[in-house]
C-alpha positions as CSV (number, residue, x, y, z in Angstrom):
1,M,0.0,0.0,0.0
2,Q,2.8,2.4,0.9
3,Q,4.6,1.6,-2.4
4,E,1.4,2.2,-4.4
5,W,0.9,5.6,-2.6
6,S,4.6,6.6,-3.4
7,I,4.2,5.7,-7.0
8,G,1.0,7.7,-7.3
9,L,2.6,10.7,-5.6
10,A,5.6,10.5,-7.9
11,I,3.2,10.4,-11.0
12,M,1.3,13.4,-9.7
13,I,4.5,15.4,-9.1
14,V,5.9,14.6,-12.6
15,A,2.5,15.5,-14.1
16,G,2.4,18.7,-12.2
17,L,5.9,19.7,-13.3
18,A,5.1,18.9,-16.9
19,S,1.9,20.9,-16.7
20,L,3.7,23.9,-15.2
21,T,6.3,23.7,-17.9
22,L,3.6,23.6,-20.6
23,L,1.6,26.4,-19.1
24,S,4.7,28.6,-18.8
25,G,5.5,28.0,-22.5
26,F,1.9,28.9,-23.5
27,A,2.0,32.0,-21.3
28,C,5.2,33.2,-22.9
29,S,3.8,32.7,-26.4
30,L,0.6,34.5,-25.5
31,W,2.5,37.5,-24.0
32,G,4.2,37.9,-27.4
33,A,0.8,37.8,-29.1
34,R,-1.0,39.9,-26.5
35,S,-2.3,42.5,-29.1
36,L,-3.9,39.7,-31.2
37,L,-5.3,38.1,-28.0
38,H,-6.8,41.5,-27.1
39,K,-8.3,41.9,-30.5
40,E,-9.8,38.4,-30.6
41,F,-11.3,38.6,-27.1
42,F,-13.0,42.0,-27.6
43,S,-14.2,41.1,-31.1
44,Y,-16.8,38.9,-29.4
45,F,-18.4,41.9,-27.8
46,L,-19.0,43.3,-31.3
47,S,-20.5,40.1,-32.6
48,P,-24.3,39.7,-32.6
49,I,-23.9,35.9,-32.6
50,A,-21.9,36.1,-29.3
51,Y,-24.6,38.2,-27.7
52,A,-27.3,35.8,-28.9
53,V,-25.3,32.9,-27.4
54,L,-25.0,34.8,-24.1
55,V,-28.7,35.6,-23.9
56,V,-29.8,32.0,-24.7
57,F,-27.1,30.5,-22.5
58,L,-28.1,32.6,-19.4
59,G,-31.8,32.3,-20.1
60,V,-31.7,28.5,-20.2
61,H,-29.5,28.2,-17.1
62,G,-31.9,30.5,-15.3
63,W,-34.8,28.3,-16.2
64,L,-32.9,25.2,-15.1
65,V,-31.9,26.7,-11.7
66,A,-35.5,27.8,-11.1
67,N,-36.6,24.2,-11.8
68,T,-33.9,22.9,-9.4
69,L,-35.1,25.4,-6.7
70,D,-38.6,24.0,-7.1
71,L,-37.4,20.5,-6.6
72,L,-35.3,21.5,-3.6
73,Q,-38.4,22.8,-1.9
74,A,-40.4,19.6,-2.7
75,S,-40.5,16.5,-0.6
76,G,-40.8,12.8,-1.4
77,P,-39.7,11.3,-4.7
78,R,-39.6,14.8,-6.4
79,G,-36.9,16.1,-4.1
80,V,-33.2,16.2,-5.1
81,E,-30.1,15.4,-3.1
82,W,-27.5,16.9,-5.3
83,P,-28.6,20.3,-6.7
84,L,-25.6,20.6,-9.0
85,Q,-26.1,17.2,-10.4
86,H,-29.8,17.9,-11.2
87,W,-28.8,21.3,-12.8
88,L,-26.4,19.5,-15.2
89,A,-28.4,16.4,-15.8
90,S,-31.0,18.1,-18.1
91,P,-30.6,17.3,-21.8
92,V,-31.5,20.9,-22.4
93,F,-28.3,22.0,-20.6
94,W,-26.1,19.8,-22.7
95,L,-27.9,20.8,-25.9
96,V,-27.1,24.5,-25.2
97,F,-23.6,23.6,-24.0
98,L,-23.0,21.7,-27.2
99,A,-24.4,24.4,-29.5
100,A,-22.5,27.3,-27.8
101,C,-19.0,26.1,-28.5
102,P,-19.3,25.8,-32.3
103,L,-21.0,29.2,-32.5
104,L,-18.1,30.7,-30.6
105,T,-15.3,29.1,-32.6
106,M,-16.7,29.0,-36.1
107,R,-15.4,32.4,-37.0
108,T,-11.8,32.1,-35.6
109,F,-10.1,31.0,-38.8
110,A,-13.0,30.5,-41.3
111,E,-13.8,34.2,-41.2
112,E,-10.2,35.1,-41.8
113,K,-10.1,32.8,-44.9
114,A,-13.4,34.1,-46.3
115,S,-12.3,37.8,-45.9
116,G,-8.8,37.1,-47.2
117,T,-7.1,38.5,-44.1
118,L,-5.5,35.1,-43.1
119,E,-2.6,35.6,-45.5
120,M,-1.9,39.0,-43.9
121,L,-2.0,37.5,-40.5
122,M,0.4,34.7,-41.4
123,T,2.9,37.2,-42.7
124,S,3.0,38.9,-39.3
125,P,6.0,38.4,-37.0
126,L,4.0,35.9,-34.9
127,S,4.6,32.2,-35.1
128,D,1.8,29.8,-36.0
129,W,1.6,28.6,-32.4
130,Q,1.2,32.2,-31.2
131,I,-1.6,32.9,-33.7
132,V,-3.4,29.7,-32.7
133,L,-3.0,30.2,-29.0
134,A,-4.1,33.9,-29.2
135,K,-7.3,33.0,-31.1
136,Y,-8.0,30.1,-28.8
137,A,-7.3,32.0,-25.6
138,G,-9.6,34.8,-26.7
139,C,-12.4,32.3,-27.3
140,L,-11.7,30.6,-24.0
141,L,-11.8,33.9,-22.1
142,F,-15.2,34.7,-23.6
143,Y,-16.4,31.2,-22.6
144,V,-15.4,32.0,-19.0
145,V,-17.4,35.3,-19.3
146,L,-20.5,33.2,-20.2
147,W,-20.2,31.3,-16.9
148,L,-19.4,34.3,-14.6
149,P,-23.1,35.4,-14.3
150,T,-24.0,31.8,-13.1
151,L,-22.1,32.5,-9.9
152,V,-25.2,34.3,-8.6
153,Y,-26.9,30.9,-8.6
154,L,-24.6,29.5,-6.0
155,P,-26.9,30.5,-3.0
156,V,-29.4,28.0,-4.5
157,L,-27.1,25.3,-5.9
158,G,-24.2,25.4,-3.4
159,G,-25.8,26.2,-0.1
160,L,-24.3,29.7,0.4
161,E,-25.7,31.7,3.2
162,L,-25.4,35.5,3.7
163,T,-25.3,36.6,7.3
164,W,-24.5,39.9,9.0
165,T,-21.7,40.3,11.6
166,K,-21.2,43.7,13.2
167,A,-23.1,45.4,10.4
168,L,-20.9,43.7,7.7
169,P,-22.1,41.0,5.4
170,Q,-20.5,37.6,5.6
171,I,-20.9,34.7,3.3
172,T,-20.8,31.2,4.8
173,M,-21.1,27.7,3.4
174,S,-23.9,25.6,4.7
175,T,-22.7,22.6,2.6
176,D,-19.4,21.2,1.3
177,P,-17.9,23.7,-1.2
178,A,-16.0,20.9,-3.0
179,P,-18.9,20.1,-5.5
180,I,-19.0,23.7,-6.5
181,L,-15.3,23.9,-7.1
182,T,-15.0,20.6,-9.0
183,T,-18.1,21.3,-11.1
184,Y,-16.8,24.6,-12.3
185,L,-13.3,23.1,-12.9
186,G,-14.9,20.3,-15.0
187,L,-17.0,22.9,-17.0
188,F,-13.9,24.9,-17.7
189,L,-11.9,21.8,-18.8
190,A,-14.7,20.4,-20.9
191,G,-15.3,23.7,-22.5
192,A,-11.6,24.1,-23.3
193,M,-11.7,20.7,-25.1
194,F,-14.8,21.5,-27.2
195,L,-13.5,25.0,-28.1
196,A,-10.1,23.5,-29.1
197,M,-11.9,21.1,-31.4
198,G,-13.9,24.0,-32.9
199,V,-10.8,26.1,-33.5
200,C,-9.2,23.1,-35.3
201,V,-12.2,22.6,-37.5
202,S,-12.4,26.3,-38.3
203,S,-8.8,26.3,-39.5
204,M,-9.6,23.5,-42.0
205,V,-12.7,25.0,-43.7
206,R,-13.6,28.3,-45.3
207,D,-17.3,28.5,-44.5
208,Q,-18.4,29.4,-40.9
209,L,-21.6,27.4,-41.1
210,V,-19.7,24.3,-42.2
211,A,-17.2,24.8,-39.3
212,A,-20.1,25.0,-36.8
213,Q,-21.8,21.9,-38.2
214,A,-18.6,19.8,-38.2
215,T,-17.7,20.9,-34.7
216,L,-21.3,20.1,-33.5
217,A,-20.9,16.6,-35.0
218,L,-17.7,16.0,-33.2
219,G,-19.2,17.2,-30.0
220,V,-22.0,14.7,-30.2
221,L,-19.4,11.9,-30.0
222,F,-18.6,13.1,-26.5
223,L,-22.2,13.3,-25.4
224,A,-23.8,10.3,-27.0
225,G,-21.8,7.9,-24.8
226,S,-24.1,8.5,-21.9
227,F,-27.0,6.8,-23.7
228,A,-24.8,3.8,-24.5
229,A,-23.5,3.6,-20.9
230,N,-27.0,3.7,-19.4
231,A,-27.9,0.6,-21.5
232,M,-24.9,-1.4,-20.2
233,D,-24.5,-3.2,-16.9
234,G,-20.8,-2.9,-16.8
235,G,-17.7,-4.3,-18.3
236,A,-15.2,-2.9,-20.8
237,G,-18.0,-1.5,-23.0
238,Y,-19.3,0.6,-20.1
239,Q,-15.9,1.8,-19.2
240,L,-15.3,3.0,-22.7
241,A,-18.7,4.7,-22.9
242,Y,-18.1,6.4,-19.6
243,Y,-14.7,7.6,-20.6
244,M,-16.1,9.2,-23.7
245,S,-19.3,10.6,-22.1
246,V,-18.9,14.2,-20.7
247,P,-22.4,14.2,-19.1
248,L,-21.5,11.0,-17.1
249,H,-18.3,12.6,-15.9
250,F,-20.4,15.3,-14.2
251,D,-23.1,13.0,-13.0
252,R,-20.7,10.5,-11.4
253,A,-17.8,12.7,-10.4
254,F,-17.6,16.5,-10.8
255,T,-21.0,17.4,-9.3
256,R,-20.2,15.2,-6.3
257,G,-17.0,16.9,-5.4
258,V,-14.8,14.2,-7.0
259,I,-12.0,14.9,-9.5
260,D,-11.7,11.9,-11.7
261,L,-8.3,12.0,-13.5
262,R,-9.7,10.0,-16.5
263,P,-11.9,12.7,-17.9
264,V,-9.4,15.4,-17.0
265,T,-6.8,13.5,-19.0
266,L,-9.3,13.2,-21.9
267,Y,-10.1,16.9,-21.9
268,V,-6.5,18.0,-21.8
269,S,-5.3,15.5,-24.3
270,V,-8.0,16.2,-26.9
271,A,-7.5,20.0,-26.5
272,L,-3.8,19.8,-26.9
273,F,-4.1,17.5,-29.9
274,S,-6.7,19.7,-31.5
275,L,-4.4,22.8,-31.1
276,F,-1.5,20.8,-32.5
277,L,-3.6,19.9,-35.6
278,T,-4.6,23.5,-35.9
279,V,-0.9,24.6,-36.1
280,R,-0.2,21.9,-38.7
281,S,-3.2,23.1,-40.7
282,L,-1.7,26.6,-40.8
283,E,1.7,25.3,-41.6
284,S,0.3,23.4,-44.6
285,R,-1.3,26.5,-45.9
286,R,1.9,28.6,-45.3
287,Y,4.0,26.2,-47.4
288,A,1.3,25.3,-50.0
């Protein structure tokens, strides 16, 4: 037991050091492309599609939270034990989540190709990695902005209580804060994976609508596994379906305060591989 614990600790240390090294390299690249990152991020606030995504995104989540609140006040079989789990268990949630990512990424490179500005961008002093990371980071930052307003739902979903101490407000937790932290961590990592796939697809096509449709089709592969897993009793088939099913990752782990390294590895691996393919796509165009 002691030996297994030591091996696990060593693996975590090595993985942590590798992650820090990778993040440091990305940060240095983004600093050199900070003007492009600034342009990409703020361009979303000038896009009507981005505002439409924001309105629908928040409207659907508000409706889901209201429904969860209704069940929290109910008793008997209609009651819920895990509010965060019920919030993310709705097919409507995953439908909106799945549609939002392609709409945010479809313009990243496809729009540049259609307008003829990609060649100008590729002749800039920035490397292909810097261009890809700047566009991806701008999209990812706007994705984070989408989720920031949902923090107001935490008094309902996470058991936050506002009390007054000596005429000053004080926020206390009536429940374990771990499910909140792990849920938002999982949403960030899953979103990072879907956005990276969308950026990759956008770099390979010229039409934004085609980019959105192809990204949506890829995203379905990571959501449909939940239906297959529910029809299985166990075994290798179930493990594979669980590994590929993002909704099940939240249902069985993240919303319960558990960080399962299997989905984390999946999200990070697919995101990095998608960004790698995006860079290769730009390089092929540069040398064509």
